[in-house]
N, C-alpha and C positions, 0 to 999 in steps of 0.2 A: 503494499500500500504506499509505502514511503516513496518507493521508485515512482509509482504511478502519479503521486502527488508532485514530485519533482518535475515530471514530464508535463503535467497540466500546467504548472507555473511557467515553464518554457514557452508553451504554446500561448499562454495568456499575454505574453509579451506582444504578440501580433493581434491580441484582442479577438482571437478567433475561437479559442477553447473546445476545440473540436472533440478531444477524447472525453472531456468533462460533459459535453453535451451528449455524446453517445451514451453515457451513463445515466444522465439525468437531463432529457431534453427539454422538458417544459420549463422547470425552475430555472435552469441556467440561462436560456434564452430570454426569459422575463427580465433578467437583471442586466442583459448586455445591450446598451444602447449603441448600436453598431453605427460607426461613422464612416465607413465605406473603404474603398481600395483594397479589398480582400485579395485580389489577384496579386497585386505587388507584395503584399505582406506575406501571403503563402509562398511566393516565389522565394522570398528572403529567408523564410523558414525552411524550406526544402534546401536551399544553398547551404545554410548552416549545418544541415543534418539533423534538425530538431524533428523534423516530420518527413515522410515519404509520400509520394502520389498514392501508393498502395493504401497507406493508413488513411489517407483522405477519403479515397473510394470506399473502404470498408466502413468508415464513419457514416458517410452519406447513406450508404445502403442500410446501415442499422437504423438511421433516422427515418428512412423511407418506410421501413418496416414497422418501426415503433410508432410514429405519429401520423403516417400517411395511409397505411393499410389498417393500423389499429389506433388506439388512444383517441385522440380527436378525429381521426379518419378524414383527412382532408381530401383524399382520393384524387390527387393531382397527377401522380406518375402512372401511366398506363401500362408501362412495361419497363423493366431494367435490362441493361446489356449483360447478358450471361458472361461475356468475355472482358468485362470492365476491369476486374482485378487483374487478369493476366496482362491486359494492355498497359495498366498502371505499372505492373512490376517490369515490363520491357522498357517503359520510359524511364523509370528509376534506373535501370541498368545503363541505358544510353546516356542519361545525366552524368553518371559517374564516369562513363568512358570519355565523353567528348563535351560535356556541358549541355545546358538547355538549348532547345531550338529557338525559344523566345518567351514572352510573357505567358503564354497559354501551356507551355510545357508541364504536363502532369495534372492539369487543372480539369475537375470534372464538370462537365457541361450537359444539360438537358436540352433536347430537341422536341419541338412540337410535332405531334404524330400525323403531320402532312408533309414531312420533309423525308425524302427518300434516304435509307441506308441500305447499302448492298451487303448487309451482314445477317446475323441470326434474328435481328429484331424486325417486326412487322412495320409497315406504313400503311395506315388504313383510313385516315381522317376521321377516326372514330366510328367508322361504319363496319358492321358485320360482312358487307358485301366483299370486303377486301382481306378478310382474315385467312383465307386459304392461298393467298398470293404474296409473293415477295418482291420487293423492288429489284430490278436488275443490276442496280449499281448506286453508289453514293451520288446524292445531289452535289452539284459543284460547290456549293457552300460547305457541304459536310467534309468534302475533300480537302477544302482549305483549312477547315479547323483541324482535321487530323493531320495535315501536312505541318500545322503549327505547333503540334504536340498535344492538343486537347484530348482528353478521355470523354468519348461519348458515353455518358452514364446511363441514359435511358431515353424514353420517349415520354411526353406529357400528354394528359388528356386534353380535349378541346371541345368547343361546340361543334357537333358534328358536321362535317363538310364545310368547315370554317364558318358556321352560322348562316350558311346560304341555302337553307332547305325549306324553311317555313317562316311565314311573316309573323308568327306568334310563338316562336321557339323559346325554350328556356337556355339561356347562355350557361355553358359548362356542363351540358349534358351531351352524351353520346351513347349510341346503342351498344357499343363495345366497351366504353369505359365507365358508364354511369354518371353520376352527378359530382363535380368538383366543388369543394365547399371554400369560402373565404376564410383564411386563418384568423383574421381580426375579429371575425363574428361568424360562427358556423352556419347560422341560418341565413346569412346574407349571401349574395351573389358574387362570384369572382370576374365577372364581366366576360365577354367572348370577343374573338373566338379563341385567343390565346390564353384561356382561363387557367388551364394546368400549368403553363410556363409562369404566369403571374403568382399563382397560389403556391407553387413549389418553391420559387425563390424567396417569396415573402416568408416561408417557413423554414428557410435554410436547408433545403433538401439537395442542393447543389450550389456551386459557386455562381453560376449565371446560366441563362437559358436563351434559346432562340426562339422567337415567336414569328408570326407573319400577320400582315395586315392588307386588307383590301379597303376598308374604311373603319378605323378605330380599334382593330383588333390586336395591335400593340399598345397603343397609348391608353385604351380604356382599362384594360386588365392591370396594366403597369400603375396607372393613376389610383384605381380602386384597391390595389394591393401595396400600395406604397413603395413603388419601384421607379427607377429611372428606365424609361423606355425610348428608343431611338427608331423612328419610322424614317428610313433614309429616302432620298429621291428615287424614284422608280428607275431601275437600272444599276444603281450603285452596287447592289448585290444581286448576283445571278439569282434567276428564278428557276432554272432547269433543274429538273428533279423535285419541284415542289408541287404538290397537287393544286391546280389553278382554280380561280374564279375569274380573274380579270387580267388580260394582257396588258391593259392600260393603267391599272391601279395596283395590282398584287407586288408586294415586296416582303422579303424576310427582314428581321432586325433584332438587335440584342435587348434583352430584359435583364436588368442587374441591379444590385444594391447601391451602386453609386456611378457617376458620370464616368469615372475612370475606368471602372470595370466594363462599362458598356463599350466605351472606346476601344479597349483591348480586344473585345470581340469584333467590333466593327473594322478595326485594322486587319484582322485576320480574314474577314469574309469578303471584303471590298476588293473585287478584282474583275476585269472584263472577261467575259465568257463567249466564245463564238456561238454557242448553242442558244445564247439569249440575246437577241438584237438589240434590246433596250440596254443592255450592259455595254455595248460597244459603240454607242452613238458618238458623233463628232465632238459634242460639247462636254462629254464627260471629262472631269479634271484628271491631270496626270495622277499616277500613284503618289499617295501622301500619307504621312504618318499624322493620323488625327490627334495624337498625343501632344503635339506642339501647341494645340489650341487649349490645354488644361492650364489656364491662367486664372489665378485667384483674383486678379484686379481686372478680369476680362470685361467687366460691365462699365468700366469708366469711360466716359465720353460716348457710350452707345446711346442712340435715340430709339427709345422702346415705345412701341405704339400699343395702347390698350384697347382691345376690341370689346367694348362693353356689352355689345349686343349678344356676345356668346356668353354672358353671365346673366346675372338677374333672376335666375330661376330658384334661388334659395339663399336667404339672406346670411345664413351661417357660413356657406361657402364664399359669398362675396366677402365676408369678413376676413377669412383666411386669404382669399385674393388680395384685398387691400392691403393686408400686412406683407404679402410677397412684393407688391408694388413699391411699398415703403422701404423694403430691405433692398431692392434693386436701386432706388433713389439714393440710399445710403451708401451704396457701392459706386456712386458717381454716375449713374445713368440719367439721362434726360427723359422725363416721363412726358409723353404726348398722350392726353386723356381727355376725351375719347377719340378713337379712330374708327371711322365707319368704313366698314367693308361690305360691298354689294355683291352678291352673287345671283341675284334674281330670284323669282318664285318658283321657277321651274327646275331648279338644280337637283332637288331630291328625286322628283319623278324622272328626270333625264337620266341621272346616274342609275337608278333602278333598272331602266330599260336598257342601258348600255351593258350593265353587269349581266343581265339575263342573256343577251346576245353572246357576250365573250364567254360566259360560263359553259354554254352548250359547246361552242367550238373549242375551248380549251380543255374541257373535261373529256370530250370525245377522243382528242388527240392523246391525252394522257393515258385514258384507259386502254388504248390500243398498245401501249407499252406493257401492259400487266397481263400475265397468264393466270388461268384459273379465276377469273373475275368477270364481271359485266364488261362488255367491250363498248357499250355506248350509253348515253344518258337513258334512252328508252329501255334498255336492258336494266339499268339501275333502278328505274321507276318500278318495272316489273318485280324485281328483287324485293324491293321494300314492300310492295303490296303483299308479296308471298309471305314475307316475315313481318308482317304489319304487328303481330302480338309483341314483338321484341323491338322493331325499329320505329313503329308509328304510335307507340303506347302514349306518349305525352303530346306530339304534335305532328302535323302532316308534312306533305311534300309539295305544297302548292307552287313554291318557286321552281322546283324541278319541272313540274308539269308546264309552266309558263315558259320556261327556258327551252324546253324541248319543242314547243310550238313555234319558236323564233326561226327565222331563215338564216342564211349565211351572212358573214361580215361584209359582203359586197352589197348587201341590202341598202337602197337609198335611205330607208328610215334610220338604220343603225349609223350610217355615215353622218347624216344631217345631225341627229341627236347627239353623237359622240363629239363632233367638232363643236357643237353649241355648249355642251356641258364643260369641255376643256377650256374654252374661252371664258365662260362665266366664272369658272373657278380660279382660273390662273390669271390670264392676261387682264380681264375685266374685274377680278376679285382681289386676290393676294397681290399681284403685281401693281395694279392700279392703286390700291390703298397704301402701299409702302411708297410708291412714287408721289402721289399727292401730298402726304404727310411728311415725306423725306425721312422716313424711319428705317432702322437697320433690322428690326425684328417686330413681329407681332406677338402679343401675349393674351392669353385668356384662361380661365379655369378649363382644366382638361375635361372634366365629366362630373356629373352629381355624385351624390353619395350612394354607397353599395345599397341596393334594394333587397328586400327579403325574397329568397328564391320561392318561385310559385310555379310547380309543375302542372297546375291545372289551367291557369291563365296565361302563362309565359311571363316574359320579362315586362317589367313596367319601370323604364328609365325614370330617373329622378331629375333629368335636366342635363343640359350641356351638349354641345354638338361642335366642339372645337375641331374635330378630326375631318369633317367632310370636305371643306375647300381644299385642303393639303392633299387628302386623299385623291380627289377627282383630278386635281391639277397634276398630281405625280410629285409634289413638292415635299421637303423634310419637315419633320415635326418631332420634337422632343419633349417629353414629359418628365418633370422632377417633383419629388415630394415637397408639398408646401406646408402641411400641417394637418390638423385633425378636428373633426366634429363628431362628439360623442363617441371618441374612440375609432372612428372611421377615417381612413386616409383621404386626403384631398391633394390633387397635383395641379401644377401650373405648367401651361404649354408655351413652348417656344417655337414660332412658325416663321418660315422665310421662303425665299425664292429657290428655284431650282439649283441644285448643286451647291447650296450654302451650309452644309453640314458642319464645316470647320467653324464658321461664325456662330451658329446656333450652339455648338458644344462649348465654345468659349464663354458665351452668356450664360448658359445652363450651369456649367462648372463654377463660374463666379458666383452665381446665385446659391448653389448648393453649399459650397464652402462658407458663405457668409451666414447661412441659416442652420444647416444641418438638422433639417426639420424631420428626418425620417426617424422613426422609432419602431422596433420589432413588435410583432404580435405577441400577446400574453398566452395565447392558447389556453 
């Protein structure tokens, strides 16, 4: 026991307390007000020999079994990698021989279960339709993570088919994985569709995770689970090997405890991929280390535009948001309040129509790559009807049916509406507002408070729509913890024009370092 106490003391110097947490997960985390930069701290511990990647993996596997599958039963991890311990052992040996590959060497990472892995794990989008099929190879972003030395610890649950099956779905539920719970309040929703990624990292079940977003599915679960989430410009991270909804809006992105940790994942994943035309566009910035933007004084001199129209849905959230604005001002930012951003009355309807067209096209292309699974959306609809007792028990598939009825992407309707939506969200929306008010960034509350999960009536959002314009335009969006209302996290969003991730990271990091608003769930 004395040796164990000594080892825990050594780990405590990095504020991680992993072995202690493996023994007493709930009580130890309740006392640990995490202040971020887990990846850098863990690398220092591994370099000193205080811990190994294998020990990290074993500890997280213990936590998953203890509090995700039992105890509070968060149910955020849909599957663990049976080879994770062996992979970690190999990376430890490599470190001893030749040193680390980089910041992610030996770091356990979780992936959303719509990201292909060509290993023993499944990729199902939470659907029973794909449980007898395996992805033929790693998604490009997964290969990038493995090449960087990350340990793929497992897959996270999600809102089935990335929450694009029904207009009254329950976020965080899938036919394969069941319901994911919010670790801050177990009867509350963890938001979709990257619900499992958000809940898992909030509960410290891995160091960080990868989610995906079409509209809100990185920033909403990050905001509601008290995390940093980076939704990058569409194309910065390859989408090849990620089960699609929308060719114009889909992107993967990091979800982590801090801006620095999220940036470490972003650096590893951001690279052009010949299989994804969006990631090879001419305006894409040259390879860059986003770590250079981690500046504590990064808000000094920045002109920050406050989009008040995206708030006002809850006075308590507005109060937290006003405190965030005050903190930015104290850091030297010039606040322009309010900034009007006009996207038109048709944006929501136009977006949904575009997504239905693109979903059918993209999913049919993806399903063609999978064996022992439905080959088309029509076959998928038939599968769900056949398995209605398991797949349709809580909500239907009306979006599937509507999408199947759409024509090809050459349709005049699709082309007209797609162009109108992009213009309204981007050129006439975000770009116009930033130009008119001469601001460097737009800010808003990320989303409302986590609502109580309701499997009968589906989601009932409590307000906030900061994600839509950036999602439709394909622009970057970062959310950072801002505070709490009745113990529930509130996030603040930083939104900018295309390919401005560096600038947004600078502002988000400066705000995070000034406020350190995140607190762990008490479970």
